[in-house]
Every structure is written in structure tokens, then in C-alpha cells.
py3Dmol code that shows the C-alpha trace and the ligand (Angstrom):
import py3Dmol

protein = """\
ATOM      1  CA  MET A   1      -7.957 -18.326  15.510  1.00  0.00           C
ATOM      2  CA  LEU A   2      -4.518 -17.254  16.610  1.00  0.00           C
ATOM      3  CA  SER A   3      -2.001 -19.909  17.562  1.00  0.00           C
ATOM      4  CA  GLU A   4      -0.135 -19.797  20.857  1.00  0.00           C
ATOM      5  CA  SER A   5       3.016 -18.554  19.134  1.00  0.00           C
ATOM      6  CA  GLU A   6       1.040 -15.816  17.339  1.00  0.00           C
ATOM      7  CA  ARG A   7      -0.501 -14.694  20.620  1.00  0.00           C
ATOM      8  CA  PHE A   8       2.984 -14.533  22.103  1.00  0.00           C
ATOM      9  CA  ARG A   9       4.504 -12.782  19.074  1.00  0.00           C
ATOM     10  CA  TYR A  10       1.790 -10.136  18.895  1.00  0.00           C
ATOM     11  CA  GLN A  11       1.174  -9.713  22.641  1.00  0.00           C
ATOM     12  CA  ARG A  12       2.208  -6.033  22.730  1.00  0.00           C
ATOM     13  CA  GLN A  13      -0.158  -5.054  19.910  1.00  0.00           C
ATOM     14  CA  LEU A  14      -3.031  -7.319  20.981  1.00  0.00           C
ATOM     15  CA  ILE A  15      -3.459  -5.005  23.987  1.00  0.00           C
ATOM     16  CA  VAL A  16      -3.735  -1.906  21.773  1.00  0.00           C
ATOM     17  CA  THR A  17      -7.280  -0.475  21.995  1.00  0.00           C
ATOM     18  CA  ASP A  18      -9.538  -1.729  19.171  1.00  0.00           C
ATOM     19  CA  TRP A  19      -6.759  -3.946  17.768  1.00  0.00           C
ATOM     20  CA  ASP A  20      -8.123  -6.763  15.569  1.00  0.00           C
ATOM     21  CA  GLN A  21      -5.405  -9.297  14.768  1.00  0.00           C
ATOM     22  CA  GLU A  22      -7.812 -11.700  13.042  1.00  0.00           C
ATOM     23  CA  LYS A  23      -8.702  -9.032  10.493  1.00  0.00           C
ATOM     24  CA  LEU A  24      -5.021  -8.430   9.755  1.00  0.00           C
ATOM     25  CA  LYS A  25      -4.430 -12.158   9.455  1.00  0.00           C
ATOM     26  CA  CYS A  26      -7.222 -12.492   6.864  1.00  0.00           C
ATOM     27  CA  SER A  27      -5.972  -9.543   4.782  1.00  0.00           C
ATOM     28  CA  THR A  28      -4.006  -9.465   1.540  1.00  0.00           C
ATOM     29  CA  VAL A  29      -1.946  -6.386   0.700  1.00  0.00           C
ATOM     30  CA  LEU A  30      -0.072  -5.518  -2.471  1.00  0.00           C
ATOM     31  CA  VAL A  31       3.115  -3.559  -1.719  1.00  0.00           C
ATOM     32  CA  ALA A  32       4.141  -1.971  -5.021  1.00  0.00           C
ATOM     33  CA  GLY A  33       7.905  -1.473  -4.847  1.00  0.00           C
ATOM     34  CA  THR A  34      10.278  -2.778  -2.170  1.00  0.00           C
ATOM     35  CA  GLY A  35      12.752   0.134  -2.092  1.00  0.00           C
ATOM     36  CA  GLY A  36      12.950   3.131   0.257  1.00  0.00           C
ATOM     37  CA  LEU A  37       9.200   3.345   0.882  1.00  0.00           C
ATOM     38  CA  GLY A  38       8.151  -0.232   0.112  1.00  0.00           C
ATOM     39  CA  GLY A  39      10.868  -1.816   2.254  1.00  0.00           C
ATOM     40  CA  VAL A  40       9.689   0.108   5.305  1.00  0.00           C
ATOM     41  CA  ILE A  41       5.999  -0.502   4.552  1.00  0.00           C
ATOM     42  CA  ALA A  42       6.528  -4.231   4.007  1.00  0.00           C
ATOM     43  CA  GLN A  43       8.606  -4.656   7.174  1.00  0.00           C
ATOM     44  CA  TYR A  44       5.952  -3.110   9.391  1.00  0.00           C
ATOM     45  CA  LEU A  45       3.112  -4.995   7.702  1.00  0.00           C
ATOM     46  CA  ALA A  46       5.004  -8.289   8.002  1.00  0.00           C
ATOM     47  CA  ALA A  47       5.926  -7.656  11.632  1.00  0.00           C
ATOM     48  CA  ALA A  48       2.317  -6.746  12.478  1.00  0.00           C
ATOM     49  CA  GLY A  49       1.030  -9.998  10.948  1.00  0.00           C
ATOM     50  CA  VAL A  50      -0.810  -8.983   7.761  1.00  0.00           C
ATOM     51  CA  GLY A  51      -1.775 -12.477   6.550  1.00  0.00           C
ATOM     52  CA  THR A  52      -0.647 -12.231   2.925  1.00  0.00           C
ATOM     53  CA  LEU A  53       1.853  -9.772   1.483  1.00  0.00           C
ATOM     54  CA  ARG A  54       2.398  -9.550  -2.253  1.00  0.00           C
ATOM     55  CA  LEU A  55       5.681  -7.796  -3.025  1.00  0.00           C
ATOM     56  CA  LEU A  56       6.064  -6.353  -6.507  1.00  0.00           C
ATOM     57  CA  ASP A  57       9.446  -5.185  -7.814  1.00  0.00           C
ATOM     58  CA  ASP A  58      11.228  -5.886 -11.098  1.00  0.00           C
ATOM     59  CA  ASP A  59      14.446  -4.168 -10.016  1.00  0.00           C
ATOM     60  CA  SER A  60      17.719  -5.460  -8.539  1.00  0.00           C
ATOM     61  CA  VAL A  61      19.730  -3.963  -5.693  1.00  0.00           C
ATOM     62  CA  ASP A  62      22.235  -1.275  -6.679  1.00  0.00           C
ATOM     63  CA  LEU A  63      24.920   0.239  -4.446  1.00  0.00           C
ATOM     64  CA  SER A  64      23.257   3.673  -4.788  1.00  0.00           C
ATOM     65  CA  ASN A  65      20.008   2.269  -3.254  1.00  0.00           C
ATOM     66  CA  LEU A  66      21.544   1.551   0.113  1.00  0.00           C
ATOM     67  CA  ASN A  67      21.394   5.052   1.618  1.00  0.00           C
ATOM     68  CA  ARG A  68      17.625   4.577   2.008  1.00  0.00           C
ATOM     69  CA  GLN A  69      16.542   1.006   1.152  1.00  0.00           C
ATOM     70  CA  ILE A  70      17.129  -0.463   4.567  1.00  0.00           C
ATOM     71  CA  LEU A  71      15.882  -3.949   3.761  1.00  0.00           C
ATOM     72  CA  PHE A  72      19.051  -4.555   1.691  1.00  0.00           C
ATOM     73  CA  ARG A  73      22.789  -4.954   2.365  1.00  0.00           C
ATOM     74  CA  THR A  74      25.981  -4.387   0.411  1.00  0.00           C
ATOM     75  CA  ASP A  75      26.344  -8.071  -0.446  1.00  0.00           C
ATOM     76  CA  ASP A  76      22.844  -8.017  -2.032  1.00  0.00           C
ATOM     77  CA  ILE A  77      24.005  -5.924  -5.000  1.00  0.00           C
ATOM     78  CA  GLY A  78      22.707  -7.336  -8.280  1.00  0.00           C
ATOM     79  CA  LYS A  79      20.085  -9.559  -6.643  1.00  0.00           C
ATOM     80  CA  PRO A  80      16.318  -9.128  -7.270  1.00  0.00           C
ATOM     81  CA  LYS A  81      14.708  -6.920  -4.644  1.00  0.00           C
ATOM     82  CA  SER A  82      11.339  -8.645  -4.302  1.00  0.00           C
ATOM     83  CA  ILE A  83      12.957 -12.072  -3.784  1.00  0.00           C
ATOM     84  CA  LEU A  84      15.353 -10.689  -1.167  1.00  0.00           C
ATOM     85  CA  ALA A  85      12.523  -8.802   0.532  1.00  0.00           C
ATOM     86  CA  CYS A  86      10.486 -12.007   0.613  1.00  0.00           C
ATOM     87  CA  GLU A  87      13.367 -13.929   2.258  1.00  0.00           C
ATOM     88  CA  ARG A  88      14.042 -11.196   4.847  1.00  0.00           C
ATOM     89  CA  LEU A  89      10.384 -10.803   5.783  1.00  0.00           C
ATOM     90  CA  ALA A  90       9.806 -14.561   5.975  1.00  0.00           C
ATOM     91  CA  ALA A  91      12.695 -14.686   8.462  1.00  0.00           C
ATOM     92  CA  LEU A  92      11.104 -11.808  10.387  1.00  0.00           C
ATOM     93  CA  ASN A  93       7.667 -13.421  10.536  1.00  0.00           C
ATOM     94  CA  PRO A  94       7.222 -17.043   9.371  1.00  0.00           C
ATOM     95  CA  GLU A  95       3.546 -16.929  10.434  1.00  0.00           C
ATOM     96  CA  ILE A  96       2.508 -14.986   7.314  1.00  0.00           C
ATOM     97  CA  LYS A  97       2.392 -15.764   3.596  1.00  0.00           C
ATOM     98  CA  ILE A  98       4.625 -13.681   1.324  1.00  0.00           C
ATOM     99  CA  GLU A  99       4.593 -13.692  -2.461  1.00  0.00           C
ATOM    100  CA  ALA A 100       7.422 -12.173  -4.504  1.00  0.00           C
ATOM    101  CA  LEU A 101       6.664 -10.897  -8.008  1.00  0.00           C
ATOM    102  CA  VAL A 102       9.706 -10.014 -10.119  1.00  0.00           C
ATOM    103  CA  GLU A 103       7.843  -8.141 -12.811  1.00  0.00           C
ATOM    104  CA  ARG A 104       6.713  -4.712 -13.926  1.00  0.00           C
ATOM    105  CA  LEU A 105       3.194  -3.445 -13.322  1.00  0.00           C
ATOM    106  CA  THR A 106       1.466  -2.864 -16.660  1.00  0.00           C
ATOM    107  CA  GLU A 107      -2.121  -2.350 -17.802  1.00  0.00           C
ATOM    108  CA  GLY A 108      -2.006  -5.965 -19.000  1.00  0.00           C
ATOM    109  CA  SER A 109      -0.649  -7.523 -15.798  1.00  0.00           C
ATOM    110  CA  ALA A 110      -2.514  -5.301 -13.333  1.00  0.00           C
ATOM    111  CA  SER A 111      -5.681  -7.314 -12.789  1.00  0.00           C
ATOM    112  CA  ARG A 112      -3.690 -10.485 -12.057  1.00  0.00           C
ATOM    113  CA  ILE A 113      -1.210  -8.693  -9.784  1.00  0.00           C
ATOM    114  CA  ALA A 114      -3.862  -6.845  -7.763  1.00  0.00           C
ATOM    115  CA  ALA A 115      -6.476  -9.640  -7.767  1.00  0.00           C
ATOM    116  CA  GLY A 116      -7.801 -10.432  -4.296  1.00  0.00           C
ATOM    117  CA  CYS A 117      -5.960  -7.548  -2.592  1.00  0.00           C
ATOM    118  CA  ASP A 118      -7.737  -5.611   0.151  1.00  0.00           C
ATOM    119  CA  VAL A 119      -5.372  -2.652  -0.190  1.00  0.00           C
ATOM    120  CA  ILE A 120      -2.708  -1.458  -2.627  1.00  0.00           C
ATOM    121  CA  VAL A 121       0.168   0.372  -0.932  1.00  0.00           C
ATOM    122  CA  ASP A 122       2.429   2.664  -2.897  1.00  0.00           C
ATOM    123  CA  GLY A 123       6.150   2.098  -2.548  1.00  0.00           C
ATOM    124  CA  PHE A 124       6.963   3.296  -6.053  1.00  0.00           C
ATOM    125  CA  ASP A 125       9.533   5.986  -6.838  1.00  0.00           C
ATOM    126  CA  ASN A 126       8.077   7.434 -10.037  1.00  0.00           C
ATOM    127  CA  GLN A 127       4.972   9.281 -11.152  1.00  0.00           C
ATOM    128  CA  PRO A 128       3.967   7.058 -14.116  1.00  0.00           C
ATOM    129  CA  GLY A 129       3.955   4.046 -11.771  1.00  0.00           C
ATOM    130  CA  ARG A 130       1.766   5.894  -9.299  1.00  0.00           C
ATOM    131  CA  PHE A 131      -0.713   6.965 -11.983  1.00  0.00           C
ATOM    132  CA  LEU A 132      -0.947   3.376 -13.158  1.00  0.00           C
ATOM    133  CA  LEU A 133      -1.546   2.207  -9.567  1.00  0.00           C
ATOM    134  CA  ASN A 134      -4.186   4.913  -9.197  1.00  0.00           C
ATOM    135  CA  SER A 135      -6.122   3.916 -12.295  1.00  0.00           C
ATOM    136  CA  ILE A 136      -5.880   0.183 -11.521  1.00  0.00           C
ATOM    137  CA  ALA A 137      -7.050   0.740  -7.941  1.00  0.00           C
ATOM    138  CA  SER A 138      -9.957   2.883  -9.128  1.00  0.00           C
ATOM    139  CA  ARG A 139     -10.997   0.415 -11.832  1.00  0.00           C
ATOM    140  CA  MET A 140     -10.758  -2.612  -9.518  1.00  0.00           C
ATOM    141  CA  HIS A 141     -12.292  -0.674  -6.614  1.00  0.00           C
ATOM    142  CA  ILE A 142      -9.385  -1.310  -4.245  1.00  0.00           C
ATOM    143  CA  PRO A 143      -8.245   1.330  -1.722  1.00  0.00           C
ATOM    144  CA  TYR A 144      -4.917   2.922  -2.711  1.00  0.00           C
ATOM    145  CA  ILE A 145      -2.599   4.190   0.008  1.00  0.00           C
ATOM    146  CA  TYR A 146      -0.317   6.768  -1.536  1.00  0.00           C
ATOM    147  CA  GLY A 147       3.112   8.014  -0.497  1.00  0.00           C
ATOM    148  CA  ALA A 148       5.863   9.935  -2.257  1.00  0.00           C
ATOM    149  CA  VAL A 149       9.157  11.592  -1.320  1.00  0.00           C
ATOM    150  CA  ASP A 150      11.298  14.307  -2.861  1.00  0.00           C
ATOM    151  CA  GLU A 151      14.382  15.848  -1.233  1.00  0.00           C
ATOM    152  CA  TRP A 152      13.437  17.167   2.243  1.00  0.00           C
ATOM    153  CA  HIS A 153       9.739  16.448   2.036  1.00  0.00           C
ATOM    154  CA  GLY A 154       7.300  13.603   1.681  1.00  0.00           C
ATOM    155  CA  GLN A 155       3.547  13.235   1.331  1.00  0.00           C
ATOM    156  CA  ALA A 156       0.822  10.672   1.889  1.00  0.00           C
ATOM    157  CA  SER A 157      -2.878  10.239   1.180  1.00  0.00           C
ATOM    158  CA  PHE A 158      -5.681   7.694   0.768  1.00  0.00           C
ATOM    159  CA  PHE A 159      -7.672   7.228  -2.432  1.00  0.00           C
ATOM    160  CA  TYR A 160     -10.806   5.119  -2.724  1.00  0.00           C
ATOM    161  CA  PRO A 161     -13.145   6.544  -5.362  1.00  0.00           C
ATOM    162  CA  PRO A 162     -16.010   7.132  -5.803  1.00  0.00           C
ATOM    163  CA  ALA A 163     -16.190   7.788  -2.029  1.00  0.00           C
ATOM    164  CA  THR A 164     -12.979   9.868  -2.118  1.00  0.00           C
ATOM    165  CA  PRO A 165     -10.965  11.822  -4.699  1.00  0.00           C
ATOM    166  CA  CYS A 166      -8.106  10.009  -6.460  1.00  0.00           C
ATOM    167  CA  LEU A 167      -4.508  10.886  -7.335  1.00  0.00           C
ATOM    168  CA  ALA A 168      -5.581  12.296 -10.713  1.00  0.00           C
ATOM    169  CA  CYS A 169      -8.019  14.659  -8.921  1.00  0.00           C
ATOM    170  CA  LEU A 170      -5.050  15.948  -6.894  1.00  0.00           C
ATOM    171  CA  VAL A 171      -2.270  16.343  -9.475  1.00  0.00           C
ATOM    172  CA  ARG A 172      -1.986  16.368 -13.224  1.00  0.00           C
ATOM    173  CA  GLU A 173       0.060  13.568 -14.751  1.00  0.00           C
ATOM    174  CA  THR A 174       3.294  14.912 -16.213  1.00  0.00           C
ATOM    175  CA  THR A 175       5.501  13.394 -18.865  1.00  0.00           C
ATOM    176  CA  PRO A 176       7.997  10.853 -17.524  1.00  0.00           C
ATOM    177  CA  THR A 177      11.298  12.394 -16.472  1.00  0.00           C
ATOM    178  CA  THR A 178      14.772  10.964 -16.071  1.00  0.00           C
ATOM    179  CA  ARG A 179      15.493  13.366 -13.195  1.00  0.00           C
ATOM    180  CA  LYS A 180      17.137  11.612 -10.254  1.00  0.00           C
ATOM    181  CA  ILE A 181      14.946  12.428  -7.265  1.00  0.00           C
ATOM    182  CA  PRO A 182      17.050  13.703  -4.357  1.00  0.00           C
ATOM    183  CA  VAL A 183      16.338  11.574  -1.295  1.00  0.00           C
ATOM    184  CA  PHE A 184      17.860  10.637   2.024  1.00  0.00           C
ATOM    185  CA  GLY A 185      16.701   7.626   3.984  1.00  0.00           C
ATOM    186  CA  ALA A 186      14.854   9.156   6.906  1.00  0.00           C
ATOM    187  CA  VAL A 187      12.143  10.769   4.744  1.00  0.00           C
ATOM    188  CA  PRO A 188      10.922   7.533   3.077  1.00  0.00           C
ATOM    189  CA  GLY A 189      11.313   5.993   6.545  1.00  0.00           C
ATOM    190  CA  VAL A 190       8.760   8.469   7.919  1.00  0.00           C
ATOM    191  CA  ILE A 191       6.384   8.313   4.946  1.00  0.00           C
ATOM    192  CA  GLY A 192       6.631   4.502   4.654  1.00  0.00           C
ATOM    193  CA  SER A 193       5.815   4.196   8.363  1.00  0.00           C
ATOM    194  CA  LEU A 194       2.783   6.458   7.878  1.00  0.00           C
ATOM    195  CA  GLU A 195       1.608   4.332   4.950  1.00  0.00           C
ATOM    196  CA  ALA A 196       2.026   1.150   6.993  1.00  0.00           C
ATOM    197  CA  ALA A 197       0.125   2.686   9.910  1.00  0.00           C
ATOM    198  CA  MET A 198      -2.652   3.837   7.565  1.00  0.00           C
ATOM    199  CA  THR A 199      -2.865   0.376   5.991  1.00  0.00           C
ATOM    200  CA  ILE A 200      -3.124  -1.395   9.339  1.00  0.00           C
ATOM    201  CA  ARG A 201      -5.677   1.056  10.647  1.00  0.00           C
ATOM    202  CA  TYR A 202      -7.745   0.789   7.469  1.00  0.00           C
ATOM    203  CA  LEU A 203      -7.670  -3.037   7.440  1.00  0.00           C
ATOM    204  CA  MET A 204      -8.894  -3.212  11.016  1.00  0.00           C
ATOM    205  CA  THR A 205     -11.457  -0.400  11.097  1.00  0.00           C
ATOM    206  CA  GLY A 206     -12.242   0.544   7.476  1.00  0.00           C
ATOM    207  CA  GLU A 207     -11.290   4.099   8.425  1.00  0.00           C
ATOM    208  CA  THR A 208      -8.625   6.553   7.415  1.00  0.00           C
ATOM    209  CA  PRO A 209      -8.458  10.213   8.254  1.00  0.00           C
ATOM    210  CA  LEU A 210      -6.539  11.012   5.053  1.00  0.00           C
ATOM    211  CA  ALA A 211      -9.394  10.533   2.556  1.00  0.00           C
ATOM    212  CA  GLY A 212      -9.576  13.819   0.618  1.00  0.00           C
ATOM    213  CA  GLN A 213      -6.516  15.093   2.472  1.00  0.00           C
ATOM    214  CA  LEU A 214      -2.840  15.305   1.625  1.00  0.00           C
ATOM    215  CA  LEU A 215      -0.410  15.014   4.516  1.00  0.00           C
ATOM    216  CA  ILE A 216       2.872  16.826   3.889  1.00  0.00           C
ATOM    217  CA  PHE A 217       5.976  16.193   5.987  1.00  0.00           C
ATOM    218  CA  GLN A 218       8.840  18.724   5.783  1.00  0.00           C
ATOM    219  CA  SER A 219      11.993  17.381   7.367  1.00  0.00           C
ATOM    220  CA  ASP A 220      13.822  20.721   7.082  1.00  0.00           C
ATOM    221  CA  THR A 221      11.302  22.451   9.368  1.00  0.00           C
ATOM    222  CA  MET A 222      10.085  19.257  11.097  1.00  0.00           C
ATOM    223  CA  SER A 223       6.494  20.113  10.287  1.00  0.00           C
ATOM    224  CA  PHE A 224       3.421  18.117   9.318  1.00  0.00           C
ATOM    225  CA  ASP A 225       0.648  19.894   7.397  1.00  0.00           C
ATOM    226  CA  VAL A 226      -2.623  18.587   6.026  1.00  0.00           C
ATOM    227  CA  LEU A 227      -4.209  20.062   2.894  1.00  0.00           C
ATOM    228  CA  CYS A 228      -7.800  19.249   1.941  1.00  0.00           C
ATOM    229  CA  PHE A 229      -8.646  18.674  -1.711  1.00  0.00           C
ATOM    230  CA  GLU A 230     -11.844  18.000  -3.609  1.00  0.00           C
ATOM    231  CA  LYS A 231     -12.937  15.391  -6.067  1.00  0.00           C
ATOM    232  CA  ASN A 232     -12.729  16.563  -9.688  1.00  0.00           C
ATOM    233  CA  PRO A 233     -16.122  15.714 -11.265  1.00  0.00           C
ATOM    234  CA  THR A 234     -14.486  15.516 -14.712  1.00  0.00           C
ATOM    235  CA  CYS A 235     -11.505  13.431 -13.516  1.00  0.00           C
ATOM    236  CA  GLN A 236     -10.284  11.101 -16.269  1.00  0.00           C
ATOM    237  CA  VAL A 237      -9.861   8.288 -13.719  1.00  0.00           C
ATOM    238  CA  CYS A 238     -12.677   8.577 -11.183  1.00  0.00           C
ATOM    239  CA  GLY A 239     -15.114  11.130 -12.680  1.00  0.00           C
ATOM    240  CA  ALA A 240     -18.649  10.036 -13.590  1.00  0.00           C
ATOM    241  CA  LYS A 241     -17.759   9.687 -17.296  1.00  0.00           C
ATOM    242  CA  ALA A 242     -14.684   7.543 -16.604  1.00  0.00           C
ATOM    243  CA  ARG A 243     -16.671   5.245 -14.316  1.00  0.00           C
ATOM    244  CA  ALA A 244     -19.439   4.855 -16.905  1.00  0.00           C
ATOM    245  CA  LYS A 245     -16.933   3.452 -19.433  1.00  0.00           C
TER     246      LYS A 245
END
"""
ligand_1 = """\
1
ZN
Zn -10.072 11.299 -9.651
"""
view = py3Dmol.view(width=600, height=400)
view.addModel(protein, "pdb")
view.setStyle({"model": 0}, {"cartoon": {"style": "trace"}})
view.addModel(ligand_1, "xyz")
view.setStyle({"model": 1}, {"stick": {}})
view.zoomTo()
view.show()
């Protein structure tokens, strides 16, 4: 049941067609990373009233983050991101539960970190982190909402094998790089908003149009394109052999 203050807070979304606030309230979402993507994702999920948000980030705020990580301010430099994010979002919406995890996602910590989550949302900024999220989500059978940005473009998708392909079906894992990814704030703003919208839609309806599809946003030409891709039957993560392990 929604309280009177929740009904007042959410009044503009409660009148959205097919909106189901109770489902959002009962949901738990892991937001992996609270930077450029994760900060935007977490703000929209908190504002919309997702019942429990688990914010994972082992990093602290750096001056060079602030061109895109809009949850943080100059006087936050040196402070842990997930704790700050937790404080900011609790001030935004005290009706929800927010958990801050100041730790790194590893094979060993994954099952504890993702336990009980209805969705894992990708706010990471590196490929090894995303591949780890992908394999954890596949193994624990949790939907994985993917987003990534690089220079003028960003992309998003939805992975939930065996019903859909996974990240490893789409791209080959490359060796970790120390390359600084060029990024300006509006692109993770767009992609993070898309991930938040996909998460909310999925939690309420169980649907997402981006299963088996990669959405690509190009900010230089202001275009959105959607590419379809297939499941790889020999995928190391979600192929029949991997699942039989
Ligand atoms: Zn796969």
C-alpha cells in the first residue's frame, strides 16, 4: 500500500498508463557504479520510488569526474562515491531504502552483492567490469541492463539469457586497457536515462524492446540506431555448454 505522502510524491507518474508503483516499491535493483552513468540511473530510480537501491562503487570522487558525474560536487573530492550517492538519494527520496557498498565487484563477492536483486544495471566505465557483471547476471539468472559510452556515442541493451543473447554473444572480451575513454557529460546522461527507463519499464511489465538489440546513440549526428544480434550457441557465458557446467 502506498502512504499518503507517496501518493502525493508520485502523483504525476501514477497517472501514466500501465504504471505500477507497488511493483517498483517491492523491487531491488543493483546499480553497479555511481559515476557518469550510474549517478544518472540511480537518481531516476530513486526519484521514481524503486523500493531498494543497492549502490556499488569502490572509488572516491576526483576533480576530473565532475564534467559528467552530476551527483557530485567540488567539495566532495576524495570522498567515497557510493556513500555520497546514498546520502544524496536519501535526501531526494526518504521513502526508499538505499544501501551503499564501498567495495569492488569480484567473482568471490558477486553472489552476496547481487543476492535478491531483480535487475542489475550497468553504470560501470570499463569492459572487464561489464564482462564480470554479464557472467554474474547470467549465472544468477538476473536481467542485466547494459550501457556504455565512448566519445560522441553511447549504447544500451538488455541481456537475460537463455531467453536473450548476452554481452559475450555481442562482443569479444578484450584485454584490459589503460586508455582514458573520452567522454562528455551529456552522453552518459542520455544513456543512463535510457537504462533507468528500461529498468523501470522492465520492473513493471517484465518487458523490454532491447532484448537481442543494441541501441546506438550518436551525439555528433543526433541519431539513434538499433542493430539486431543473435545468440551465439557456443557462447562461453550463456551457450548450452556454459549453462550445463
Ligand atoms: Zn552469450
